[in-house]
PAKOLZA-808225 format. One record per atom (N, C-alpha, C): residue number from 1; residue in three letters; atom name; x, y, z negated. Coordinates in steps of 0.001 Angstrom, whole numbers, always signed. Layout:
BEGIN
<r NUM; 'ALA'; 'CA'; <X; Y; Z>>
...
//
This chain:
BEGIN
<r 1; 'UNK'; 'N'; <+932; -1143; -90>>
<r 1; 'UNK'; 'CA'; <+113; +16; +178>>
<r 1; 'UNK'; 'C'; <+958; +1132; +19>>
<r 2; 'UNK'; 'N'; <+746; +2400; +1133>>
<r 2; 'UNK'; 'CA'; <+1411; +3288; +941>>
<r 2; 'UNK'; 'C'; <+875; +4145; +69>>
<r 3; 'UNK'; 'N'; <+2074; +5166; -634>>
<r 3; 'UNK'; 'CA'; <+1810; +5802; -1570>>
<r 3; 'UNK'; 'C'; <+1318; +7241; -1295>>
<r 4; 'UNK'; 'N'; <+469; +7890; -1919>>
<r 4; 'UNK'; 'CA'; <+154; +9160; -1889>>
<r 4; 'UNK'; 'C'; <+661; +10120; -2805>>
<r 5; 'UNK'; 'N'; <+1379; +11124; -2429>>
<r 5; 'UNK'; 'CA'; <+2298; +12219; -3432>>
<r 5; 'UNK'; 'C'; <+1844; +13603; -2959>>
<r 6; 'UNK'; 'N'; <+1448; +14372; -3824>>
<r 6; 'UNK'; 'CA'; <+1011; +15558; -3376>>
<r 6; 'UNK'; 'C'; <+1654; +16554; -4777>>
<r 7; 'UNK'; 'N'; <+1711; +17677; -4019>>
<r 7; 'UNK'; 'CA'; <+2346; +18922; -5219>>
<r 7; 'UNK'; 'C'; <+1215; +18943; -6247>>
<r 8; 'UNK'; 'N'; <+1807; +19485; -7637>>
<r 8; 'UNK'; 'CA'; <+739; +20019; -8355>>
<r 8; 'UNK'; 'C'; <-137; +21068; -7836>>
<r 9; 'UNK'; 'N'; <+91; +21976; -7039>>
<r 9; 'UNK'; 'CA'; <-737; +22744; -6317>>
<r 9; 'UNK'; 'C'; <-1840; +22365; -5608>>
<r 10; 'UNK'; 'N'; <-1223; +21250; -4456>>
<r 10; 'UNK'; 'CA'; <-2344; +20780; -3793>>
<r 10; 'UNK'; 'C'; <-3341; +19619; -4532>>
<r 11; 'UNK'; 'N'; <-2815; +19215; -5808>>
<r 11; 'UNK'; 'CA'; <-3912; +18546; -6581>>
<r 11; 'UNK'; 'C'; <-4907; +19380; -7112>>
<r 12; 'UNK'; 'N'; <-4207; +20747; -7755>>
<r 12; 'UNK'; 'CA'; <-5110; +21654; -8233>>
<r 12; 'UNK'; 'C'; <-6187; +22297; -7317>>
<r 13; 'UNK'; 'N'; <-5887; +22356; -5964>>
<r 13; 'UNK'; 'CA'; <-6597; +22906; -4948>>
<r 13; 'UNK'; 'C'; <-7870; +21611; -4706>>
<r 14; 'UNK'; 'N'; <-7708; +20602; -4807>>
<r 14; 'UNK'; 'CA'; <-8583; +19421; -4400>>
<r 14; 'UNK'; 'C'; <-9666; +18993; -5854>>
<r 15; 'UNK'; 'N'; <-9126; +19374; -6861>>
<r 15; 'UNK'; 'CA'; <-9745; +18785; -8052>>
<r 15; 'UNK'; 'C'; <-10156; +20135; -8806>>
<r 16; 'UNK'; 'N'; <-11410; +19801; -9632>>
<r 16; 'UNK'; 'CA'; <-11632; +20878; -10527>>
<r 16; 'UNK'; 'C'; <-10892; +20829; -11744>>
<r 17; 'UNK'; 'N'; <-10995; +21706; -12502>>
<r 17; 'UNK'; 'CA'; <-9970; +21784; -13726>>
<r 17; 'UNK'; 'C'; <-9758; +20506; -14591>>
<r 18; 'UNK'; 'N'; <-11216; +20292; -15102>>
<r 18; 'UNK'; 'CA'; <-11285; +18947; -15734>>
<r 18; 'UNK'; 'C'; <-10846; +17787; -15211>>
<r 19; 'UNK'; 'N'; <-11215; +17295; -13768>>
<r 19; 'UNK'; 'CA'; <-10691; +16314; -13010>>
<r 19; 'UNK'; 'C'; <-8911; +16295; -12847>>
<r 20; 'UNK'; 'N'; <-8459; +17648; -12645>>
<r 20; 'UNK'; 'CA'; <-6946; +17722; -12798>>
<r 20; 'UNK'; 'C'; <-6373; +17406; -14063>>
<r 21; 'UNK'; 'N'; <-7028; +17952; -15222>>
<r 21; 'UNK'; 'CA'; <-6524; +17485; -16546>>
<r 21; 'UNK'; 'C'; <-6528; +16261; -16874>>
<r 22; 'UNK'; 'N'; <-7512; +15554; -16293>>
<r 22; 'UNK'; 'CA'; <-7599; +13976; -16590>>
<r 22; 'UNK'; 'C'; <-6866; +13213; -15786>>
<r 23; 'UNK'; 'N'; <-6838; +13299; -14414>>
<r 23; 'UNK'; 'CA'; <-6319; +12604; -13586>>
<r 23; 'UNK'; 'C'; <-4584; +12772; -13361>>
<r 24; 'UNK'; 'N'; <-4269; +14039; -13304>>
<r 24; 'UNK'; 'CA'; <-2826; +14303; -13214>>
<r 24; 'UNK'; 'C'; <-2067; +14544; -14483>>
<r 25; 'UNK'; 'N'; <-3012; +14808; -15418>>
<r 25; 'UNK'; 'CA'; <-2113; +15128; -16957>>
<r 25; 'UNK'; 'C'; <-2497; +14087; -17851>>
<r 26; 'UNK'; 'N'; <-3045; +13098; -17413>>
<r 26; 'UNK'; 'CA'; <-3465; +11925; -18502>>
<r 26; 'UNK'; 'C'; <-4411; +12446; -19667>>
<r 27; 'UNK'; 'N'; <-5252; +13131; -19210>>
<r 27; 'UNK'; 'CA'; <-6264; +13526; -20244>>
<r 27; 'UNK'; 'C'; <-7442; +12754; -20385>>
<r 28; 'UNK'; 'N'; <-8362; +12998; -21225>>
<r 28; 'UNK'; 'CA'; <-9699; +12247; -21351>>
<r 28; 'UNK'; 'C'; <-10584; +12938; -21412>>
<r 29; 'UNK'; 'N'; <-12074; +12512; -21362>>
<r 29; 'UNK'; 'CA'; <-13069; +13145; -21468>>
<r 29; 'UNK'; 'C'; <-13832; +12675; -22793>>
<r 30; 'UNK'; 'N'; <-14676; +13521; -23370>>
<r 30; 'UNK'; 'CA'; <-15289; +13090; -24610>>
<r 30; 'UNK'; 'C'; <-16300; +11855; -24160>>
<r 31; 'UNK'; 'N'; <-16350; +11063; -25136>>
<r 31; 'UNK'; 'CA'; <-17311; +9996; -25050>>
<r 31; 'UNK'; 'C'; <-18746; +10316; -24836>>
<r 32; 'UNK'; 'N'; <-19277; +9586; -24157>>
<r 32; 'UNK'; 'CA'; <-20828; +9802; -23779>>
<r 32; 'UNK'; 'C'; <-20939; +11067; -22853>>
<r 33; 'UNK'; 'N'; <-19936; +11689; -22245>>
<r 33; 'UNK'; 'CA'; <-20052; +12931; -21547>>
<r 33; 'UNK'; 'C'; <-19808; +12998; -20353>>
<r 34; 'UNK'; 'N'; <-19545; +11694; -19573>>
<r 34; 'UNK'; 'CA'; <-18995; +11576; -18129>>
<r 34; 'UNK'; 'C'; <-20276; +11237; -17551>>
<r 35; 'UNK'; 'N'; <-20175; +11540; -16327>>
<r 35; 'UNK'; 'CA'; <-21397; +11209; -15157>>
<r 35; 'UNK'; 'C'; <-21527; +9622; -15092>>
<r 36; 'UNK'; 'N'; <-20771; +8732; -15245>>
<r 36; 'UNK'; 'CA'; <-20858; +7720; -15190>>
<r 36; 'UNK'; 'C'; <-21135; +6415; -16336>>
<r 37; 'UNK'; 'N'; <-20823; +6946; -17434>>
<r 37; 'UNK'; 'CA'; <-20980; +6216; -18688>>
<r 37; 'UNK'; 'C'; <-22008; +5270; -18647>>
<r 38; 'UNK'; 'N'; <-23176; +5902; -18267>>
<r 38; 'UNK'; 'CA'; <-24551; +5131; -18341>>
<r 38; 'UNK'; 'C'; <-25247; +4798; -16979>>
<r 39; 'UNK'; 'N'; <-24554; +4838; -15798>>
<r 39; 'UNK'; 'CA'; <-24922; +4618; -14642>>
<r 39; 'UNK'; 'C'; <-24923; +3092; -14230>>
<r 40; 'UNK'; 'N'; <-26020; +2570; -13650>>
<r 40; 'UNK'; 'CA'; <-26398; +1267; -13587>>
<r 40; 'UNK'; 'C'; <-26809; +986; -12167>>
<r 41; 'UNK'; 'N'; <-26463; +1686; -11232>>
<r 41; 'UNK'; 'CA'; <-26708; +1463; -9864>>
<r 41; 'UNK'; 'C'; <-25732; +516; -8885>>
<r 42; 'UNK'; 'N'; <-26177; -53; -7885>>
<r 42; 'UNK'; 'CA'; <-25370; -950; -7337>>
<r 42; 'UNK'; 'C'; <-24372; -190; -6606>>
<r 43; 'UNK'; 'N'; <-22979; -563; -6303>>
<r 43; 'UNK'; 'CA'; <-22103; +335; -5562>>
<r 43; 'UNK'; 'C'; <-20788; +149; -5757>>
<r 44; 'UNK'; 'N'; <-20061; +1163; -5703>>
<r 44; 'UNK'; 'CA'; <-18462; +769; -5931>>
<r 44; 'UNK'; 'C'; <-17916; +2391; -6570>>
<r 45; 'UNK'; 'N'; <-16871; +2136; -7213>>
<r 45; 'UNK'; 'CA'; <-16384; +3249; -7818>>
<r 45; 'UNK'; 'C'; <-14779; +3421; -7317>>
<r 46; 'UNK'; 'N'; <-14804; +4711; -6747>>
<r 46; 'UNK'; 'CA'; <-13389; +4852; -5822>>
<r 46; 'UNK'; 'C'; <-12756; +5935; -6817>>
<r 47; 'UNK'; 'N'; <-11310; +5811; -6729>>
<r 47; 'UNK'; 'CA'; <-10478; +6931; -7275>>
<r 47; 'UNK'; 'C'; <-10828; +8469; -6831>>
<r 48; 'UNK'; 'N'; <-11109; +9118; -7772>>
<r 48; 'UNK'; 'CA'; <-11540; +10506; -7332>>
<r 48; 'UNK'; 'C'; <-10354; +11238; -6550>>
<r 49; 'UNK'; 'N'; <-9098; +10927; -6659>>
<r 49; 'UNK'; 'CA'; <-7936; +11592; -6095>>
<r 49; 'UNK'; 'C'; <-7625; +11100; -4640>>
<r 50; 'UNK'; 'N'; <-7932; +9772; -4278>>
<r 50; 'UNK'; 'CA'; <-7600; +9267; -3084>>
<r 50; 'UNK'; 'C'; <-8472; +8466; -2460>>
<r 51; 'UNK'; 'N'; <-9693; +8173; -2891>>
<r 51; 'UNK'; 'CA'; <-10710; +7120; -2405>>
<r 51; 'UNK'; 'C'; <-10376; +5780; -2370>>
<r 52; 'UNK'; 'N'; <-9565; +5321; -3051>>
<r 52; 'UNK'; 'CA'; <-9235; +3879; -3139>>
<r 52; 'UNK'; 'C'; <-10032; +3116; -4056>>
<r 53; 'UNK'; 'N'; <-10893; +2216; -3367>>
<r 53; 'UNK'; 'CA'; <-11922; +1258; -4118>>
<r 53; 'UNK'; 'C'; <-11299; +683; -5569>>
<r 54; 'UNK'; 'N'; <-11696; +1121; -6668>>
<r 54; 'UNK'; 'CA'; <-11188; +368; -7853>>
<r 54; 'UNK'; 'C'; <-12060; -484; -8809>>
<r 55; 'UNK'; 'N'; <-13458; -285; -8780>>
<r 55; 'UNK'; 'CA'; <-14306; -956; -9615>>
<r 55; 'UNK'; 'C'; <-15535; -1148; -8874>>
<r 56; 'UNK'; 'N'; <-16197; -2439; -8846>>
<r 56; 'UNK'; 'CA'; <-17326; -2884; -8310>>
<r 56; 'UNK'; 'C'; <-18679; -2561; -9621>>
<r 57; 'UNK'; 'N'; <-19759; -1931; -9258>>
<r 57; 'UNK'; 'CA'; <-20538; -1946; -10234>>
<r 57; 'UNK'; 'C'; <-20994; -3403; -10931>>
<r 58; 'UNK'; 'N'; <-20914; -4292; -10256>>
<r 58; 'UNK'; 'CA'; <-21266; -5778; -10589>>
<r 58; 'UNK'; 'C'; <-20379; -6152; -11537>>
<r 59; 'UNK'; 'N'; <-19212; -5560; -11807>>
<r 59; 'UNK'; 'CA'; <-18212; -5675; -13086>>
<r 59; 'UNK'; 'C'; <-18561; -4858; -14389>>
<r 60; 'UNK'; 'N'; <-19386; -3701; -14088>>
<r 60; 'UNK'; 'CA'; <-19413; -2745; -15313>>
<r 60; 'UNK'; 'C'; <-20409; -3301; -16130>>
<r 61; 'UNK'; 'N'; <-20273; -2991; -17447>>
<r 61; 'UNK'; 'CA'; <-20990; -3211; -18459>>
<r 61; 'UNK'; 'C'; <-21088; -2078; -19495>>
<r 62; 'UNK'; 'N'; <-22071; -2283; -20556>>
<r 62; 'UNK'; 'CA'; <-22071; -1274; -21611>>
<r 62; 'UNK'; 'C'; <-21221; -1643; -22867>>
<r 63; 'UNK'; 'N'; <-19963; -1172; -22820>>
<r 63; 'UNK'; 'CA'; <-19374; -1659; -23925>>
<r 63; 'UNK'; 'C'; <-19589; -687; -25374>>
<r 64; 'UNK'; 'N'; <-20415; +336; -25342>>
<r 64; 'UNK'; 'CA'; <-20758; +1043; -26374>>
<r 64; 'UNK'; 'C'; <-19719; +2115; -26477>>
<r 65; 'UNK'; 'N'; <-18723; +2324; -25861>>
<r 65; 'UNK'; 'CA'; <-17730; +3082; -26223>>
<r 65; 'UNK'; 'C'; <-17898; +4574; -25502>>
<r 66; 'UNK'; 'N'; <-19156; +4630; -24785>>
<r 66; 'UNK'; 'CA'; <-19217; +5893; -24179>>
<r 66; 'UNK'; 'C'; <-18590; +6510; -22990>>
<r 67; 'UNK'; 'N'; <-17557; +5328; -22414>>
<r 67; 'UNK'; 'CA'; <-16954; +5641; -21127>>
<r 67; 'UNK'; 'C'; <-17369; +4265; -20225>>
<r 68; 'UNK'; 'N'; <-17243; +4488; -19166>>
<r 68; 'UNK'; 'CA'; <-17478; +3747; -18171>>
<r 68; 'UNK'; 'C'; <-16567; +2386; -18378>>
<r 69; 'UNK'; 'N'; <-17092; +1132; -18353>>
<r 69; 'UNK'; 'CA'; <-16352; -127; -18927>>
<r 69; 'UNK'; 'C'; <-16547; -1186; -17934>>
<r 70; 'UNK'; 'N'; <-15398; -1762; -17264>>
<r 70; 'UNK'; 'CA'; <-15452; -2973; -16355>>
<r 70; 'UNK'; 'C'; <-14736; -4143; -16840>>
<r 71; 'UNK'; 'N'; <-14866; -5121; -16491>>
<r 71; 'UNK'; 'CA'; <-14381; -6308; -16595>>
<r 71; 'UNK'; 'C'; <-13023; -6586; -15966>>
<r 72; 'UNK'; 'N'; <-13029; -6027; -14501>>
<r 72; 'UNK'; 'CA'; <-11907; -6294; -13675>>
<r 72; 'UNK'; 'C'; <-12078; -5499; -12575>>
<r 73; 'UNK'; 'N'; <-10841; -4893; -11851>>
<r 73; 'UNK'; 'CA'; <-10814; -4270; -10616>>
<r 73; 'UNK'; 'C'; <-11145; -4922; -9684>>
<r 74; 'UNK'; 'N'; <-11775; -4016; -8471>>
<r 74; 'UNK'; 'CA'; <-12021; -4843; -7052>>
<r 74; 'UNK'; 'C'; <-10763; -5735; -6808>>
<r 75; 'UNK'; 'N'; <-9476; -5183; -6980>>
<r 75; 'UNK'; 'CA'; <-8248; -5902; -6464>>
<r 75; 'UNK'; 'C'; <-7370; -5585; -7417>>
<r 76; 'UNK'; 'N'; <-6685; -6513; -8262>>
<r 76; 'UNK'; 'CA'; <-5469; -6058; -9008>>
<r 76; 'UNK'; 'C'; <-4515; -5168; -8490>>
<r 77; 'UNK'; 'N'; <-4308; -5352; -7208>>
<r 77; 'UNK'; 'CA'; <-3166; -4620; -6654>>
<r 77; 'UNK'; 'C'; <-3656; -2899; -6597>>
<r 78; 'UNK'; 'N'; <-4661; -2664; -6734>>
<r 78; 'UNK'; 'CA'; <-5423; -1342; -6722>>
<r 78; 'UNK'; 'C'; <-5004; -573; -7880>>
<r 79; 'UNK'; 'N'; <-4692; -1225; -9072>>
<r 79; 'UNK'; 'CA'; <-4452; -457; -10375>>
<r 79; 'UNK'; 'C'; <-3142; -906; -10582>>
<r 80; 'UNK'; 'N'; <-2421; +94; -11403>>
<r 80; 'UNK'; 'CA'; <-1061; -253; -12207>>
<r 80; 'UNK'; 'C'; <-1385; -69; -13500>>
<r 81; 'UNK'; 'N'; <-647; -591; -14103>>
<r 81; 'UNK'; 'CA'; <-807; -593; -15714>>
<r 81; 'UNK'; 'C'; <+881; -140; -16359>>
<r 82; 'UNK'; 'N'; <+529; +721; -17236>>
<r 82; 'UNK'; 'CA'; <+1759; +1371; -18035>>
<r 82; 'UNK'; 'C'; <+1757; +1341; -19501>>
<r 83; 'UNK'; 'N'; <+2774; +1045; -20377>>
<r 83; 'UNK'; 'CA'; <+2579; +1258; -21763>>
<r 83; 'UNK'; 'C'; <+2212; +2723; -22116>>
<r 84; 'UNK'; 'N'; <+1563; +2989; -23282>>
<r 84; 'UNK'; 'CA'; <+1246; +4003; -23576>>
<r 84; 'UNK'; 'C'; <+1213; +4301; -24958>>
<r 85; 'UNK'; 'N'; <+2146; +5102; -25642>>
<r 85; 'UNK'; 'CA'; <+2280; +5060; -26926>>
<r 85; 'UNK'; 'C'; <+1790; +6307; -27623>>
<r 86; 'UNK'; 'N'; <+1125; +7340; -26762>>
<r 86; 'UNK'; 'CA'; <+672; +8324; -27186>>
<r 86; 'UNK'; 'C'; <-299; +8466; -28279>>
<r 87; 'UNK'; 'N'; <-518; +9634; -28898>>
<r 87; 'UNK'; 'CA'; <-1518; +9585; -30034>>
<r 87; 'UNK'; 'C'; <-1243; +8550; -31163>>
<r 88; 'UNK'; 'N'; <-112; +7991; -31479>>
<r 88; 'UNK'; 'CA'; <+256; +7063; -32410>>
<r 88; 'UNK'; 'C'; <-173; +5880; -32300>>
<r 89; 'UNK'; 'N'; <-726; +5493; -31301>>
<r 89; 'UNK'; 'CA'; <-1365; +4248; -30711>>
<r 89; 'UNK'; 'C'; <-590; +3319; -29573>>
<r 90; 'UNK'; 'N'; <-642; +2232; -29604>>
<r 90; 'UNK'; 'CA'; <-220; +1364; -28471>>
<r 90; 'UNK'; 'C'; <-1280; +892; -27502>>
<r 91; 'UNK'; 'N'; <-1156; +1272; -26325>>
<r 91; 'UNK'; 'CA'; <-2323; +1114; -25398>>
<r 91; 'UNK'; 'C'; <-1853; +919; -24117>>
<r 92; 'UNK'; 'N'; <-2563; +195; -23095>>
<r 92; 'UNK'; 'CA'; <-2278; -131; -21844>>
<r 92; 'UNK'; 'C'; <-3014; +1060; -20771>>
<r 93; 'UNK'; 'N'; <-2366; +1932; -20291>>
<r 93; 'UNK'; 'CA'; <-2624; +2857; -19405>>
<r 93; 'UNK'; 'C'; <-2941; +2265; -18093>>
<r 94; 'UNK'; 'N'; <-4142; +2695; -17385>>
<r 94; 'UNK'; 'CA'; <-4565; +2292; -16094>>
<r 94; 'UNK'; 'C'; <-4255; +3461; -15139>>
<r 95; 'UNK'; 'N'; <-3859; +3191; -13820>>
<r 95; 'UNK'; 'CA'; <-3387; +4327; -12958>>
<r 95; 'UNK'; 'C'; <-3821; +3849; -11870>>
<r 96; 'UNK'; 'N'; <-4429; +4599; -10826>>
<r 96; 'UNK'; 'CA'; <-4713; +4163; -9453>>
<r 96; 'UNK'; 'C'; <-3127; +3811; -8984>>
<r 97; 'UNK'; 'N'; <-3084; +2435; -8075>>
<r 97; 'UNK'; 'CA'; <-1853; +2139; -7528>>
<r 97; 'UNK'; 'C'; <-1561; +3130; -6282>>
<r 98; 'UNK'; 'N'; <-2340; +3757; -5670>>
<r 98; 'UNK'; 'CA'; <-1915; +4627; -4681>>
<r 98; 'UNK'; 'C'; <-1576; +5991; -4981>>
<r 99; 'UNK'; 'N'; <-2278; +6616; -5652>>
<r 99; 'UNK'; 'CA'; <-1663; +8146; -6094>>
<r 99; 'UNK'; 'C'; <-1436; +8240; -7376>>
<r 100; 'UNK'; 'N'; <-1188; +7159; -8241>>
<r 100; 'UNK'; 'CA'; <-710; +7159; -9624>>
<r 100; 'UNK'; 'C'; <-1730; +8273; -10592>>
<r 101; 'UNK'; 'N'; <-2951; +8344; -9991>>
<r 101; 'UNK'; 'CA'; <-4123; +8991; -10915>>
<r 101; 'UNK'; 'C'; <-4465; +8304; -12261>>
<r 102; 'UNK'; 'N'; <-4412; +8993; -13245>>
<r 102; 'UNK'; 'CA'; <-4528; +8475; -14550>>
<r 102; 'UNK'; 'C'; <-6129; +8088; -14909>>
<r 103; 'UNK'; 'N'; <-6371; +6932; -14840>>
<r 103; 'UNK'; 'CA'; <-7936; +6477; -14958>>
<r 103; 'UNK'; 'C'; <-8332; +6365; -16114>>
<r 104; 'UNK'; 'N'; <-7672; +5627; -17307>>
<r 104; 'UNK'; 'CA'; <-8268; +5390; -18562>>
<r 104; 'UNK'; 'C'; <-6947; +4264; -19060>>
<r 105; 'UNK'; 'N'; <-7774; +3552; -19719>>
<r 105; 'UNK'; 'CA'; <-6730; +2288; -20547>>
<r 105; 'UNK'; 'C'; <-7382; +1031; -20283>>
<r 106; 'UNK'; 'N'; <-6589; -97; -20637>>
<r 106; 'UNK'; 'CA'; <-7489; -1511; -20662>>
<r 106; 'UNK'; 'C'; <-7243; -2123; -21845>>
<r 107; 'UNK'; 'N'; <-8233; -2553; -22574>>
<r 107; 'UNK'; 'CA'; <-8118; -3227; -23540>>
<r 107; 'UNK'; 'C'; <-8461; -4619; -23646>>
<r 108; 'UNK'; 'N'; <-7771; -5507; -24603>>
<r 108; 'UNK'; 'CA'; <-8260; -7094; -24604>>
<r 108; 'UNK'; 'C'; <-9458; -7353; -25386>>
<r 109; 'UNK'; 'N'; <-10424; -6731; -25159>>
<r 109; 'UNK'; 'CA'; <-11716; -7008; -26178>>
<r 109; 'UNK'; 'C'; <-12956; -7224; -25118>>
<r 110; 'UNK'; 'N'; <-12765; -7372; -23601>>
<r 110; 'UNK'; 'CA'; <-14003; -7447; -22553>>
<r 110; 'UNK'; 'C'; <-14705; -8635; -22940>>
<r 111; 'UNK'; 'N'; <-15945; -8983; -22207>>
<r 111; 'UNK'; 'CA'; <-16476; -9779; -22177>>
<r 111; 'UNK'; 'C'; <-16268; -10830; -21118>>
<r 112; 'UNK'; 'N'; <-15590; -10354; -20022>>
<r 112; 'UNK'; 'CA'; <-15599; -11364; -18897>>
<r 112; 'UNK'; 'C'; <-14228; -12338; -19162>>
<r 113; 'UNK'; 'N'; <-14189; -13324; -17966>>
<r 113; 'UNK'; 'CA'; <-13439; -14451; -18107>>
<r 113; 'UNK'; 'C'; <-12130; -13930; -18665>>
<r 114; 'UNK'; 'N'; <-11343; -13007; -18071>>
<r 114; 'UNK'; 'CA'; <-10267; -12493; -18516>>
<r 114; 'UNK'; 'C'; <-10138; -11844; -19789>>
<r 115; 'UNK'; 'N'; <-11360; -11338; -20263>>
<r 115; 'UNK'; 'CA'; <-11328; -10659; -21771>>
<r 115; 'UNK'; 'C'; <-10760; -9388; -21767>>
<r 116; 'UNK'; 'N'; <-11073; -8679; -20684>>
<r 116; 'UNK'; 'CA'; <-10323; -7478; -20498>>
<r 116; 'UNK'; 'C'; <-11528; -6415; -20590>>
<r 117; 'UNK'; 'N'; <-11201; -4985; -21163>>
<r 117; 'UNK'; 'CA'; <-12232; -4060; -20866>>
<r 117; 'UNK'; 'C'; <-11528; -2847; -20085>>
<r 118; 'UNK'; 'N'; <-11971; -2500; -18935>>
<r 118; 'UNK'; 'CA'; <-11127; -1476; -18407>>
<r 118; 'UNK'; 'C'; <-12309; -137; -18711>>
<r 119; 'UNK'; 'N'; <-11380; +575; -19685>>
<r 119; 'UNK'; 'CA'; <-12222; +1709; -20168>>
<r 119; 'UNK'; 'C'; <-11837; +3093; -19239>>
<r 120; 'UNK'; 'N'; <-12848; +3520; -18760>>
<r 120; 'UNK'; 'CA'; <-12276; +4619; -17401>>
<r 120; 'UNK'; 'C'; <-13054; +5828; -17743>>
<r 121; 'UNK'; 'N'; <-12206; +6752; -17465>>
<r 121; 'UNK'; 'CA'; <-12965; +8380; -17378>>
<r 121; 'UNK'; 'C'; <-13810; +8541; -16046>>
<r 122; 'UNK'; 'N'; <-15157; +8867; -16301>>
<r 122; 'UNK'; 'CA'; <-15912; +9313; -15044>>
<r 122; 'UNK'; 'C'; <-15133; +10378; -14350>>
<r 123; 'UNK'; 'N'; <-14389; +11252; -14858>>
<r 123; 'UNK'; 'CA'; <-13869; +12256; -13741>>
<r 123; 'UNK'; 'C'; <-12675; +11682; -13018>>
<r 124; 'UNK'; 'N'; <-12221; +10442; -13079>>
<r 124; 'UNK'; 'CA'; <-11236; +9745; -12483>>
<r 124; 'UNK'; 'C'; <-11976; +9200; -11212>>
<r 125; 'UNK'; 'N'; <-13154; +9061; -11329>>
<r 125; 'UNK'; 'CA'; <-14018; +8172; -10295>>
<r 125; 'UNK'; 'C'; <-14906; +9113; -9269>>
<r 126; 'UNK'; 'N'; <-15224; +8183; -8101>>
<r 126; 'UNK'; 'CA'; <-16306; +9035; -7280>>
<r 126; 'UNK'; 'C'; <-17039; +7759; -7228>>
<r 127; 'UNK'; 'N'; <-18496; +7528; -7192>>
<r 127; 'UNK'; 'CA'; <-19558; +6675; -6879>>
<r 127; 'UNK'; 'C'; <-19790; +6426; -5690>>
<r 128; 'UNK'; 'N'; <-19762; +5404; -4998>>
<r 128; 'UNK'; 'CA'; <-20242; +5396; -3633>>
<r 128; 'UNK'; 'C'; <-21598; +4142; -3861>>
<r 129; 'UNK'; 'N'; <-22799; +4857; -3679>>
<r 129; 'UNK'; 'CA'; <-23854; +3823; -3678>>
<r 129; 'UNK'; 'C'; <-23958; +2770; -2863>>
<r 130; 'UNK'; 'N'; <-24292; +1744; -2979>>
<r 130; 'UNK'; 'CA'; <-24485; +473; -2662>>
<r 130; 'UNK'; 'C'; <-25701; +538; -1221>>
<r 131; 'UNK'; 'N'; <-26503; +1096; -1795>>
<r 131; 'UNK'; 'CA'; <-28034; +1438; -877>>
<r 131; 'UNK'; 'C'; <-27320; +2458; +321>>
<r 132; 'UNK'; 'N'; <-26698; +3503; +169>>
<r 132; 'UNK'; 'CA'; <-26133; +4290; +1033>>
<r 132; 'UNK'; 'C'; <-25287; +3678; +1950>>
<r 133; 'UNK'; 'N'; <-24432; +2653; +1332>>
<r 133; 'UNK'; 'CA'; <-23323; +1973; +2255>>
<r 133; 'UNK'; 'C'; <-24337; +1108; +3353>>
<r 134; 'UNK'; 'N'; <-25392; +313; +2563>>
<r 134; 'UNK'; 'CA'; <-26188; -643; +3677>>
<r 134; 'UNK'; 'C'; <-26893; +204; +4676>>
<r 135; 'UNK'; 'N'; <-27192; +1507; +4621>>
<r 135; 'UNK'; 'CA'; <-27801; +2201; +5381>>
<r 135; 'UNK'; 'C'; <-26798; +2630; +6392>>
<r 136; 'UNK'; 'N'; <-25676; +3199; +6092>>
<r 136; 'UNK'; 'CA'; <-24618; +3472; +7004>>
<r 136; 'UNK'; 'C'; <-24211; +2310; +7926>>
<r 137; 'UNK'; 'N'; <-23986; +1178; +7582>>
<r 137; 'UNK'; 'CA'; <-23903; +29; +8443>>
<r 137; 'UNK'; 'C'; <-25025; -470; +9449>>
<r 138; 'UNK'; 'N'; <-26080; -133; +9054>>
<r 138; 'UNK'; 'CA'; <-27023; -469; +10032>>
<r 138; 'UNK'; 'C'; <-26973; +246; +11455>>
//
């Protein structure tokens, strides 16, 4: 996969202030505040910065955390992981593999077969509705 690299100024032109803070500066949004934490429509979640497909709505579940939570990415090669020891905690950060956007964190307490919970910021995602996709393909 070819990497996407842009300057700080280019990202700031493409993203609003909150999206930039979260995706490029490793920020987070408040729990229960994002656009997708309670979304239940069929579709696919894409990287806000580069459009890479990251998570399918079929793997989304209500973790009670206030952030969109998924059991697995659409393709393991679409996400990267890094150790994160910020805020006095040891966590695993999840990044877009193509543009290095900060997405959120992955935890070993999910319900899926791998036992993972990808806890992702809504501001790091765009949603592509499955019904719209089906209509465009017809």
